[in-house]
TORROZA-891073 format. One line per 3 residues: number of its first residue (from 1); their letters; for each residue x, y, z of N, C-alpha, C. Coordinates in steps of 0.02 Angstrom, whole numbers, plus 50000, padded with zeros to 5 digits. Layout:
TORROZA-891073
NUM> a> X/Y/Z/X/Y/Z/X/Y/Z  ...
This chain:
TORROZA-891073
1> mwy> 49251/49283/48450/49259/49317/48403/49206/49356/48364  49139/49330/48349/49073/49352/48331/49074/49428/48364  49070/49410/48435/49048/49437/48489/49097/49539/48477
4> nka> 49160/49528/48479/49213/49570/48436/49202/49599/48377  49172/49545/48334/49137/49588/48293/49074/49618/48283  49049/49618/48316/48990/49642/48321/48997/49713/48365
7> mni> 49027/49703/48403/49047/49754/48466/49095/49826/48455  49163/49764/48421/49200/49822/48384/49160/49870/48305  49088/49838/48259/49093/49900/48199/49017/49915/48203
10> rpt> 48996/49984/48235/48948/49978/48252/48934/50054/48165  48879/50029/48134/48848/50098/48100/48836/50160/48144  48884/50232/48100/48855/50279/48127/48797/50341/48071
13> rpg> 48808/50321/48022/48779/50359/47974/48810/50308/47887  48770/50294/47850/48759/50278/47789/48847/50270/47771  48863/50221/47767/48949/50228/47753/48997/50230/47784
16> etk> 48992/50229/47825/49023/50246/47890/49019/50206/47954  49083/50187/47980/49091/50126/48054/49107/50169/48064  49113/50146/48139/49136/50191/48211/49165/50107/48258
19> hvp> 49233/50142/48267/49283/50064/48324/49273/50088/48343  49222/50040/48414/49208/50045/48466/49270/49993/48510  49318/50039/48562/49392/49990/48602/49342/49912/48610
22> sla> 49386/49873/48620/49366/49821/48640/49425/49771/48680  49406/49734/48729/49454/49706/48782/49523/49723/48751  49525/49715/48706/49615/49674/48691/49652/49771/48683
25> dfl> 49612/49813/48658/49616/49914/48623/49635/49901/48701  49602/49865/48752/49609/49917/48816/49670/49903/48851  49673/49846/48843/49761/49805/48868/49810/49843/48826
28> tag> 49803/49840/48778/49849/49870/48713/49865/49968/48740  49816/49988/48760/49822/50061/48788/49856/50054/48855  49840/50002/48888/49878/50031/48971/49947/49997/48949
31> fga> 49966/49947/48878/50046/49937/48907/50087/49993/48853  50065/50047/48812/50067/50115/48817/50077/50129/48858  50016/50179/48869/50042/50208/48958/50096/50200/49005
34> flr> 50095/50130/48994/50166/50111/49077/50219/50108/49028  50219/50088/48954/50286/50117/48935/50302/50206/48945  50254/50256/48946/50270/50341/48967/50283/50326/49037
37> rpl> 50284/50288/49080/50305/50273/49143/50352/50236/49169  50366/50174/49153/50402/50142/49150/50435/50135/49240  50437/50182/49275/50465/50151/49314/50415/50156/49389
40> val> 50365/50150/49361/50324/50144/49412/50320/50084/49429  50356/50048/49394/50345/49945/49402/50386/49938/49482  50464/49990/49467/50476/49956/49539/50450/49952/49569
43> ipl> 50390/49968/49607/50321/49945/49666/50319/49883/49671  50294/49889/49635/50257/49803/49631/50335/49750/49634  50390/49783/49607/50457/49728/49577/50480/49729/49664
46> lld> 50473/49780/49691/50503/49797/49758/50461/49778/49844  50400/49769/49814/50350/49716/49867/50340/49628/49875  50386/49624/49789/50381/49553/49788/50451/49557/49807
49> vwl> 50502/49557/49808/50583/49547/49806/50560/49578/49905  50517/49628/49945/50534/49603/50012/50497/49553/50031  50431/49534/50004/50381/49510/50032/50432/49414/50018
52> ryg> 50460/49406/49956/50508/49334/49958/50575/49333/49977  50609/49385/50034/50665/49404/50070/50665/49427/50130  50610/49474/50127/50608/49491/50213/50582/49444/50253
55> ari> 50584/49472/50313/50584/49446/50381/50479/49453/50372  50476/49373/50392/50408/49367/50400/50374/49367/50467  50318/49394/50461/50290/49413/50523/50259/49357/50549
58> ape> 50270/49367/50590/50216/49294/50622/50146/49304/50653  50109/49298/50648/50086/49306/50752/50036/49266/50763  50084/49214/50787/50086/49160/50832/50043/49153/50934
61> pfm> 50059/49200/50945/50062/49198/51000/50003/49249/50993  49982/49279/50964/49906/49307/50959/49861/49288/50944  49858/49233/50889/49805/49194/50860/49804/49125/50903
64> gwv> 49840/49097/50965/49852/49057/50977/49794/49083/51057  49819/49130/51066/49760/49184/51123/49702/49182/51097  49656/49201/51025/49635/49185/51002/49590/49121/50999
67> ggq> 49634/49082/50950/49583/49006/50943/49593/48961/51031  49614/49008/51080/49591/48957/51145/49558/49003/51179  49516/49054/51157/49461/49110/51188/49401/49055/51142
70> ler> 49400/49043/51073/49361/49036/51013/49335/48949/51034  49386/48929/51060/49396/48864/51092/49339/48861/51151  49346/48879/51211/49330/48906/51237/49244/48898/51246
73> gat> 49234/48955/51212/49158/48978/51184/49109/48946/51134  49167/48896/51109/49119/48827/51074/49090/48776/51097  49146/48779/51170/49140/48695/51214/49087/48728/51244
76> alg> 49064/48781/51259/49020/48836/51306/48968/48807/51266  48972/48828/51214/48896/48832/51154/48880/48750/51156  48907/48716/51158/48890/48615/51158/48930/48606/51103
79> gsd> 48978/48653/51061/49009/48594/51046/49052/48556/51023  49050/48492/50968/49085/48446/51012/49153/48436/50952  49148/48408/50904/49222/48424/50854/49234/48486/50869
82> ltp> 49322/48502/50890/49320/48544/50858/49385/48576/50825  49402/48498/50796/49469/48477/50738/49455/48577/50688  49405/48580/50640/49408/48607/50583/49424/48705/50623
85> lre> 49413/48712/50704/49426/48767/50722/49505/48757/50735  49524/48730/50776/49588/48715/50778/49638/48731/50688  49623/48704/50682/49622/48682/50614/49650/48753/50579
88> lts> 49580/48815/50576/49578/48881/50556/49626/48896/50604  49648/48913/50656/49694/48967/50725/49747/48944/50695  49751/48871/50676/49841/48830/50677/49852/48875/50603
91> saa> 49825/48892/50534/49849/48924/50469/49831/48981/50497  49785/49019/50526/49810/49083/50540/49866/49119/50572  49888/49067/50620/49931/49093/50650/49987/49094/50619
94> qad> 50019/49023/50540/50035/49049/50553/50056/49105/50455  49987/49099/50452/50010/49151/50387/50082/49211/50416  50072/49252/50365/50113/49307/50352/50095/49371/50356
97> vrl> 50093/49421/50410/50059/49467/50436/50070/49504/50366  50126/49530/50328/50168/49554/50290/50087/49555/50243  50054/49525/50192/49984/49512/50151/49954/49543/50190
100> sav> 49926/49569/50270/49854/49583/50293/49873/49672/50243  49915/49716/50208/49917/49771/50204/49860/49755/50109  49790/49777/50133/49725/49750/50074/49760/49806/50031
103> vtq> 49814/49885/50025/49781/49917/49968/49835/49915/49937  49873/49861/49939/49937/49850/49884/49891/49799/49834  49842/49794/49867/49798/49699/49798/49777/49778/49758
106> qfa> 49778/49826/49736/49770/49879/49694/49784/49848/49620  49868/49827/49631/49928/49808/49575/49938/49730/49591  49948/49681/49545/49974/49604/49568/50011/49605/49594
109> nll> 50028/49539/49631/50097/49547/49670/50077/49446/49636  50157/49430/49633/50158/49356/49607/50166/49343/49657  50194/49351/49728/50173/49292/49773/50125/49266/49816
112> rss> 50066/49343/49807/50009/49320/49838/49972/49280/49769  49976/49300/49708/49926/49264/49651/49958/49206/49637  50023/49200/49627/50044/49123/49640/50073/49095/49703
115> ava> 50037/49121/49740/50062/49057/49806/50126/49029/49818  50165/49038/49802/50240/49012/49796/50268/49074/49881  50283/49009/49900/50312/49014/49980/50374/49066/49976
118> psg> 50375/49126/49999/50428/49157/50052/50498/49118/50058  50565/49116/50024/50628/49078/50046/50658/49121/50098  50631/49179/50120/50661/49199/50179/50643/49154/50252
121> gvs> 50691/49131/50277/50654/49096/50338/50663/49121/50411  50677/49173/50399/50667/49196/50460/50602/49249/50462  50579/49250/50531/50548/49230/50559/50540/49299/50623
124> wip> 50498/49323/50607/50482/49396/50710/50398/49413/50703  50431/49351/50755/50327/49362/50813/50315/49424/50864  50264/49450/50839/50263/49517/50892/50252/49483/50956
127> adg> 50293/49522/50999/50257/49491/51060/50200/49508/51097  50146/49553/51067/50057/49542/51120/50028/49568/51024  49957/49599/51044/49902/49603/50996/49917/49671/50980
130> wtl> 49931/49709/51035/49948/49759/51043/50015/49793/50984  50039/49746/50964/50122/49773/50928/50063/49737/50871  50053/49672/50847/50029/49655/50802/49977/49714/50772
133> lgl> 49923/49717/50808/49901/49791/50763/49930/49845/50756  50003/49878/50761/50012/49892/50757/50043/49928/50681  50065/49846/50692/50092/49820/50628/50054/49809/50574
136> vla> 49993/49798/50578/49952/49794/50525/49958/49875/50510  49927/49908/50542/49896/49999/50534/49967/50015/50509  50022/50009/50523/50084/50022/50468/50096/50016/50410
139> lni> 50069/49922/50409/50106/49898/50332/50023/49922/50288  49973/49947/50295/49918/49959/50272/49929/50032/50243  49944/50082/50302/49964/50131/50290/50042/50132/50225
142> ggl> 50077/50097/50257/50146/50098/50196/50093/50075/50149  50066/50037/50152/50012/50000/50061/49999/50069/50021  49941/50118/50088/49912/50156/50048/49951/50219/50016
145> vas> 50003/50218/50020/50050/50278/50006/50111/50239/49937  50125/50190/49941/50156/50125/49891/50073/50121/49828  50025/50117/49849/49991/50100/49798/49956/50180/49778
148> sal> 49975/50249/49798/49966/50301/49755/50000/50327/49722  50073/50308/49754/50149/50296/49716/50139/50273/49634  50079/50226/49645/50092/50178/49580/50036/50200/49531
151> lvp> 50003/50230/49592/49905/50248/49551/49926/50290/49481  49958/50357/49581/49939/50440/49541/49972/50431/49458  50037/50436/49474/50100/50422/49402/50040/50433/49335
154> lge> 49996/50341/49332/49978/50323/49279/49928/50354/49280  49875/50394/49322/49797/50410/49339/49850/50498/49276  49904/50510/49289/49938/50560/49276/49932/50540/49180
157> tva> 49953/50490/49179/49949/50494/49118/49887/50468/49062  49844/50439/49102/49794/50434/49067/49746/50490/49063  49736/50525/49087/49704/50587/49097/49773/50655/49050
160> grq> 49825/50628/49038/49852/50672/48978/49891/50741/49008  49871/50730/49069/49908/50783/49092/50002/50748/49123  50039/50823/49098/50100/50805/49094/50141/50800/49180
163> gwg> 50198/50771/49190/50227/50770/49236/50201/50692/49298  50246/50688/49349/50217/50630/49393/50172/50635/49435  50149/50705/49460/50100/50728/49533/50136/50707/49583
166> lrr> 50185/50710/49577/50197/50682/49675/50173/50734/49722  50152/50814/49710/50124/50827/49772/50021/50777/49767  50007/50743/49743/49946/50718/49738/49936/50641/49763
169> ilp> 50020/50621/49767/50017/50537/49814/50001/50527/49891  50017/50596/49929/49967/50557/49983/49895/50590/49999  49887/50642/49986/49814/50695/49964/49772/50598/49928
172> taw> 49810/50567/49882/49754/50514/49853/49767/50453/49902  49835/50426/49903/49835/50424/50001/49769/50410/50057  49786/50459/50051/49706/50492/50089/49653/50489/50074
175> kla> 49630/50503/50000/49576/50471/49990/49565/50388/49952  49610/50369/49960/49602/50275/49955/49588/50274/50012  49596/50290/50110/49576/50266/50160/49530/50294/50154
178> qll> 49504/50332/50142/49418/50337/50171/49356/50305/50115  49389/50281/50054/49384/50242/50032/49356/50180/50039  49410/50164/50065/49423/50056/50082/49370/50087/50148
181> lli> 49374/50147/50203/49331/50128/50274/49261/50170/50247  49244/50209/50199/49184/50199/50152/49152/50141/50154  49202/50094/50118/49187/50006/50091/49175/49948/50115
184> ggl> 49188/49985/50178/49196/49928/50250/49164/49938/50266  49143/50008/50302/49091/50024/50335/49000/49986/50308  49028/50006/50256/48929/50001/50211/48940/49906/50191
187> gla> 48979/49890/50209/49000/49828/50186/48994/49770/50287  49004/49785/50284/48984/49783/50348/48927/49795/50414  48881/49866/50372/48805/49878/50371/48760/49823/50353
190> lal> 48797/49811/50252/48752/49758/50262/48787/49701/50258  48840/49707/50305/48833/49604/50286/48802/49577/50352  48796/49616/50418/48773/49589/50468/48723/49562/50485
193> pll> 48659/49648/50449/48589/49604/50447/48598/49530/50422  48618/49536/50340/48621/49464/50313/48641/49427/50342  48676/49410/50396/48730/49367/50416/48653/49326/50470
196> aci> 48633/49371/50506/48577/49351/50580/48529/49319/50537  48486/49353/50469/48441/49309/50415/48493/49255/50408  48541/49261/50368/48575/49180/50352/48570/49152/50428
199> vfv> 48601/49135/50460/48574/49086/50530/48507/49108/50533  48436/49145/50522/48401/49147/50574/48337/49070/50503  48374/49117/50446/48340/49035/50398/48374/48979/50390
202> fnf> 48412/48971/50404/48476/48901/50450/48433/48888/50473  48402/48889/50544/48355/48872/50587/48316/48827/50570  48282/48849/50511/48210/48820/50503/48243/48767/50438
205> spl> 48276/48779/50395/48264/48757/50362/48358/48769/50300  48432/48693/50323/48444/48690/50283/48473/48732/50214  48437/48696/50165/48427/48704/50103/48415/48755/50105
208> agq> 48363/48799/50124/48327/48843/50109/48386/48928/50139  48423/48891/50202/48487/48933/50206/48540/48928/50180  48560/48860/50133/48598/48865/50098/48581/48886/50045
211> iat> 48526/48919/49992/48500/48964/49951/48511/49055/49944  48511/49054/50016/48522/49106/50043/48585/49148/50066  48607/49097/50071/48692/49097/50078/48719/49095/49997
214> itv> 48705/49095/49965/48721/49078/49871/48721/49170/49868  48654/49150/49889/48617/49247/49857/48656/49271/49884  48647/49296/49937/48684/49324/49964/48774/49350/49941
217> vla> 48811/49279/49931/48854/49294/49913/48879/49351/49848  48851/49312/49810/48816/49348/49741/48784/49421/49725  48750/49427/49766/48746/49494/49775/48781/49541/49814
220> llv> 48831/49534/49863/48898/49560/49885/48958/49588/49811  48944/49496/49756/48990/49514/49728/48974/49591/49672  48905/49563/49642/48885/49617/49622/48890/49676/49633
223> lwl> 48870/49708/49708/48895/49755/49730/48968/49771/49729  49014/49715/49734/49088/49739/49728/49119/49767/49656  49086/49727/49620/49086/49753/49546/49086/49841/49532
226> mas> 49024/49830/49567/48967/49906/49562/49021/49966/49587  49074/49962/49642/49107/49995/49656/49200/49953/49627  49183/49921/49591/49267/49920/49570/49321/49970/49544
229> fsi> 49277/50015/49494/49311/50063/49467/49310/50132/49523  49290/50144/49538/49295/50193/49620/49386/50222/49622  49440/50163/49642/49509/50196/49639/49521/50234/49591
232> eai> 49499/50174/49495/49527/50236/49468/49457/50306/49445  49417/50297/49468/49412/50366/49456/49444/50410/49506  49431/50391/49565/49515/50431/49627/49592/50430/49564
235> avn> 49612/50396/49530/49676/50407/49498/49674/50457/49444  49612/50450/49431/49632/50480/49377/49592/50569/49364  49541/50574/49396/49500/50641/49404/49520/50648/49450
238> nvs> 49526/50608/49520/49570/50648/49580/49483/50683/49632  49442/50624/49617/49396/50646/49646/49367/50642/49702  49308/50664/49771/49318/50633/49804/49299/50555/49835
241> plv> 49308/50516/49899/49296/50439/49848/49194/50424/49860  49153/50492/49898/49102/50492/49866/49082/50478/49797  49095/50512/49759/49073/50554/49701/49104/50492/49677
244> aly> 49166/50444/49687/49191/50415/49662/49171/50323/49637  49146/50337/49721/49092/50251/49717/49008/50271/49663  48996/50351/49663/48970/50365/49614/48969/50344/49549
247> qsy> 49027/50363/49511/49052/50370/49473/49086/50257/49424  49061/50247/49477/49108/50194/49467/49006/50127/49464  48973/50158/49495/48901/50135/49489/48877/50147/49408
250> nlv> 48871/50181/49412/48866/50213/49348/48884/50207/49289  48939/50197/49294/49002/50155/49229/49002/50110/49218  48994/50067/49265/48950/49961/49277/48901/49971/49259
253> rah> 48862/50012/49305/48784/50016/49281/48783/50013/49201  48815/50050/49166/48804/50065/49073/48843/50050/49022  48886/50014/49074/48912/49951/49017/48954/49900/49078
256> sqt> 48914/49876/49094/48908/49814/49155/48945/49755/49085  48928/49733/49044/48938/49664/49006/49027/49679/49017  49053/49761/48956/49120/49771/48971/49150/49778/49032
259> all> 49113/49776/49057/49174/49815/49127/49173/49742/49191  49136/49731/49168/49134/49620/49207/49198/49598/49169  49184/49610/49083/49250/49572/49071/49323/49577/49092
262> lvl> 49326/49641/49066/49374/49689/49108/49435/49656/49188  49367/49684/49197/49373/49632/49269/49427/49548/49283  49357/49534/49244/49380/49450/49242/49444/49481/49188
265> aal> 49473/49482/49162/49538/49459/49121/49574/49493/49152  49558/49508/49184/49632/49561/49221/49643/49501/49271  49581/49453/49305/49594/49412/49341/49639/49362/49310
268> ivg> 49602/49365/49253/49619/49276/49241/49695/49303/49214  49740/49364/49187/49793/49361/49148/49825/49370/49232  49814/49428/49265/49828/49408/49299/49881/49314/49352
271> qgf> 49808/49275/49349/49833/49214/49376/49864/49173/49337  49830/49190/49268/49892/49129/49242/49946/49148/49206  49977/49225/49203/50033/49226/49199/50068/49199/49279
274> all> 50034/49216/49346/50085/49179/49386/50087/49112/49402  50056/49067/49350/50053/48997/49343/50134/48995/49304  50124/49024/49224/50162/49040/49209/50258/49055/49219
277> lrp> 50251/49088/49253/50312/49113/49305/50359/49076/49353  50283/49036/49395/50308/49002/49428/50363/48928/49448  50364/48906/49379/50456/48894/49365/50517/48910/49370
280> lvv> 50495/48979/49340/50557/49018/49377/50601/49048/49421  50533/49035/49495/50542/49056/49535/50577/49004/49598  50636/48981/49562/50653/48910/49580/50724/48943/49602
283> tdw> 50748/49014/49587/50830/49044/49576/50801/49115/49633  50853/49096/49633/50861/49215/49654/50858/49219/49589  50880/49219/49530/50897/49261/49494/50832/49255/49450
286> gal> 50803/49212/49466/50731/49183/49425/50652/49205/49452  50684/49224/49525/50609/49231/49552/50635/49333/49536  50673/49370/49501/50687/49418/49525/50650/49444/49442
289> aas> 50652/49379/49401/50648/49396/49322/50582/49371/49330  50528/49357/49362/50475/49349/49368/50445/49406/49379  50460/49428/49455/50433/49507/49488/50434/49525/49436
292> giy> 50495/49555/49404/50501/49611/49335/50439/49589/49317  50442/49549/49268/50376/49542/49233/50321/49522/49240  50307/49518/49310/50246/49523/49342/50238/49585/49362
295> avl> 50276/49632/49369/50273/49700/49395/50241/49751/49332  50283/49723/49268/50249/49784/49213/50198/49737/49191  50170/49693/49210/50082/49663/49193/50037/49698/49242
298> sst> 50064/49699/49281/50024/49728/49353/50024/49801/49337  50076/49851/49309/50057/49899/49267/50030/49923/49236  50014/49832/49189/49978/49903/49106/49921/49863/49119
301> laa> 49868/49821/49191/49795/49816/49169/49792/49856/49253  49836/49932/49275/49811/49954/49309/49802/49998/49266  49845/50023/49214/49839/50057/49167/49749/50058/49127
304> arm> 49747/49982/49082/49731/49976/49070/49618/50007/49065  49610/49993/49149/49564/49972/49224/49557/50061/49187  49610/50117/49196/49595/50174/49201/49567/50202/49121
307> ify> 49603/50170/49105/49585/50209/49025/49501/50186/49010  49501/50118/49003/49426/50112/49019/49377/50138/49048  49388/50172/49120/49360/50202/49154/49372/50260/49118
310> rer> 49414/50309/49080/49442/50380/49078/49374/50372/49005  49380/50307/48931/49336/50325/48899/49273/50318/48909  49252/50288/48973/49167/50256/48936/49150/50317/49006
313> vvt> 49179/50370/49065/49136/50390/49082/49107/50476/49051  49139/50453/48979/49124/50523/48946/49058/50529/48915  49069/50445/48923/49018/50419/48892/48937/50446/48922
316> lah> 48966/50462/48992/48923/50452/49026/48872/50529/49049  48924/50568/49015/48912/50635/49043/48833/50671/49021  48801/50650/48968/48759/50695/48925/48698/50654/48972
319> atp> 48693/50588/49015/48654/50569/49025/48634/50549/49089  48718/50562/49140/48721/50597/49184/48763/50642/49248  48753/50700/49219/48816/50757/49208/48852/50742/49272
322> val> 48808/50710/49360/48829/50730/49392/48922/50660/49400  48930/50622/49353/48955/50596/49340/49044/50620/49321  49029/50669/49313/49091/50715/49298/49146/50775/49335
325> thk> 49079/50745/49391/49115/50815/49450/49156/50783/49499  49198/50861/49499/49256/50859/49515/49273/50878/49600  49202/50878/49603/49187/50891/49732/49209/50821/49757
């Protein structure tokens, strides 16, 4: 309470006060933006329905082959206890490939967040690794389009533009794909050398290796936070992936505390509501109601992040003019 009071009321001139939006203000404004585009909630709702009642896609044959290769390699390197490796391979073989559409994580998903097992008992098992790879690619392409169909209308609303921006859905999906490839490439470029350094440090001191591991994980989390509003930049201002990353970096650097609070609040609210809604997912109608409530919540959180981006990035125009470039 003391923090919100100090942050929300700041004197501008003698006798005047200026209201600085708080976290609650962004969430409230996000719900208002959703009410102007309520049909976007159909996308996460349909995703939940498909994940719950659709046929599960199991990678069992492929993961069995991968597990065999890993066991042979571990045995050749002198590994003795292979139980953890077998357990990891077994759990991966039972996973649902439909959850591999990483771009659908742009909006909350009830089954992913609450770990409620899908009720569909049917499993479709790909015949080989190439079929599985094709399915993963197809799911992610579909997830890109679905994410764009949710983000673009909300972004148009937050930016104050009229219409649904249907022509922007496929171009936005392509920009999201470029952004994911860019972040993935940068992540690998940083993670692989750091992993080699951690292994090198572990050979000298396990304690130093653990400290190095924690340091690297924290550094990667900071980088993730710095890039966490790049999707909002694409949805609201229709910028390129590189400009979106630059804007997100400037935004988080200038408003790190509020940005961290918003990201944590979105995670806590999403996980908390998933736990609250879990008792409803025992009947078909209850599951549908829970998915509908969670779809509204996810759309509201997505809009709140966009509003935070829009409000805060404007304040960077004077300090960093490139922050508002649309190139």
